C-alpha positions in Angstrom: 11.7 4.1 -5.2 12.3 1.8 -8.2 14.1 3.1 -11.3 12.3 2.8 -14.6 14.7 -0.1 -15.5 13.7 -1.9 -12.3 10.0 -2.0 -13.1 8.5 -4.7 -15.2 7.0 -2.5 -17.8 4.6 -5.0 -19.3 1.2 -3.5 -19.5 -1.0 -5.3 -17.0 -4.7 -5.6 -17.1 -6.6 -3.5 -14.7 -7.2 -5.3 -11.4 -10.6 -6.9 -11.0 -10.6 -6.0 -7.3 -10.1 -2.2 -7.9 -7.0 -2.6 -5.7 -3.7 -2.2 -7.5 -0.3 -0.5 -7.7 0.3 1.9 -10.5 3.5 3.5 -11.9 3.3 6.9 -13.6 6.5 7.3 -15.6 6.1 11.0 -16.3 6.4 11.8 -12.6 8.2 8.6 -11.4 5.3 8.3 -8.9 4.1 5.0 -7.5 0.4 5.0 -6.5 -1.5 2.4 -4.4 -5.2 2.3 -5.3 -7.8 1.4 -2.6 -11.0 2.8 -1.4 -11.5 4.3 -4.9 -8.6 6.6 -4.3 -4.9 6.9 -5.3 -2.4 7.1 -2.5 1.1 8.2 -3.4 4.0 6.3 -2.0 5.8 9.2 -0.5 9.4 7.9 -0.4 11.8 5.1 -1.1 11.6 4.1 2.5 7.8 3.6 2.4 8.2 1.7 -0.9 10.7 -0.6 0.7 8.5 -1.1 3.8 5.6 -2.4 1.7 6.5 -4.1 -1.6 8.3 -7.2 -2.8 11.5 -6.4 -4.7 10.1 -5.8 -8.1 6.3 -5.7 -8.2 4.6 -5.8 -11.5 2.9 -2.4 -11.8 0.5 -1.3 -14.4 2.1 1.6 -16.2 -0.3 4.5 -16.6 -0.4 8.1 -17.7 -2.7 10.7 -16.2 -3.7 9.3 -12.8 -5.3 12.7 -12.0 -8.6 11.2 -13.0 -8.5 9.1 -9.9 -9.5 10.9 -6.7 -6.4 11.6 -4.6 -6.3 10.2 -1.1 -3.7 10.7 1.7 -0.1 9.9 0.9 1.5 6.8 2.4 4.1 8.6 4.5 7.2 7.7 6.4 6.4 5.1 9.1 3.7 3.4 6.9 4.0 -0.3 7.5 2.3 -3.7 7.4 1.5 -5.2 10.8 -0.3 -8.0 12.4 -1.0 -8.8 16.1 0.9 -11.5 17.9 -2.2 -13.7 18.2 -3.8 -13.2 14.8 -3.1 -13.6 11.1 -5.0 -10.5 10.1 -2.7 -8.0 8.3 -3.2 -4.3 8.5 -1.7 -1.3 6.6 -0.8 1.3 9.2 -0.3 4.9 7.9 -1.0 8.5 8.8 0.6 11.4 10.6 1.7 10.6 14.1 -0.4 12.3 16.8 -2.8 13.5 14.2 -4.5 10.7 12.2 -2.7 7.3 12.3 -5.0 4.5 11.3 -4.9 0.8 10.7 -6.6 -0.6 7.7 -7.5 -4.2 7.8 -6.7 -6.0 4.5 -9.8 -8.2 4.2 -8.3 -11.1 2.2 -5.0 -12.4 0.9 -6.4 -11.8 -2.6 -6.5 -8.0 -1.9 -3.1 -8.2 -0.2 -1.7 -9.8 -3.4 -3.5 -7.3 -5.7 -1.7 -4.5 -3.8 1.5 -6.5 -4.3 2.6 -6.2 -0.7 5.4 -8.4 0.6 4.3 -10.6 3.5 7.9 -11.0 4.7 7.8 -7.2 5.5 4.9 -7.6 7.9 5.8 -6.7 11.5 4.4 -8.6 14.4 3.3 -6.3 17.2 1.8 -7.1 20.6 -2.0 -7.2 20.5 -2.2 -4.4 23.0 -0.3 -2.1 20.7 -2.4 -3.0 17.7 -5.6 -2.4 19.6 -4.5 1.1 20.5 -4.4 2.2 16.8 -7.8 3.4 15.6 -9.4 1.5 12.8 -9.8 3.0 9.3 -12.1 1.5 6.7 -11.3 -2.0 5.7 -9.5 -2.6 2.4 -11.4 -5.1 0.3 
């Protein structure tokens, strides 16, 4: 997880897409907003698997007003199939509810400040075995 000093603390305008990354200084929590819910980045490992080195996060207080969705847990990653350019966010508890969420456009990918260089390429057969969650975007 980033330290307070590592985060660009400039107040950013709210995302037009409704998809964004928020930092709550009072709890040192990083939240990813999509599907109208906040998803807590559960660890430094998850943070490092998704984001460019120093994303510009909108600094907020009191995110409890946003409905809380499932945390982004260990193993959460960005993937794409070996024969496609579609990028998915894969997250969930293994053997319980792992899902892939198609990121509908590069605009949404950028709004979430994901790092494309961290996207893993997997065989199409592996990707097809992961159930779909709702699309992001």
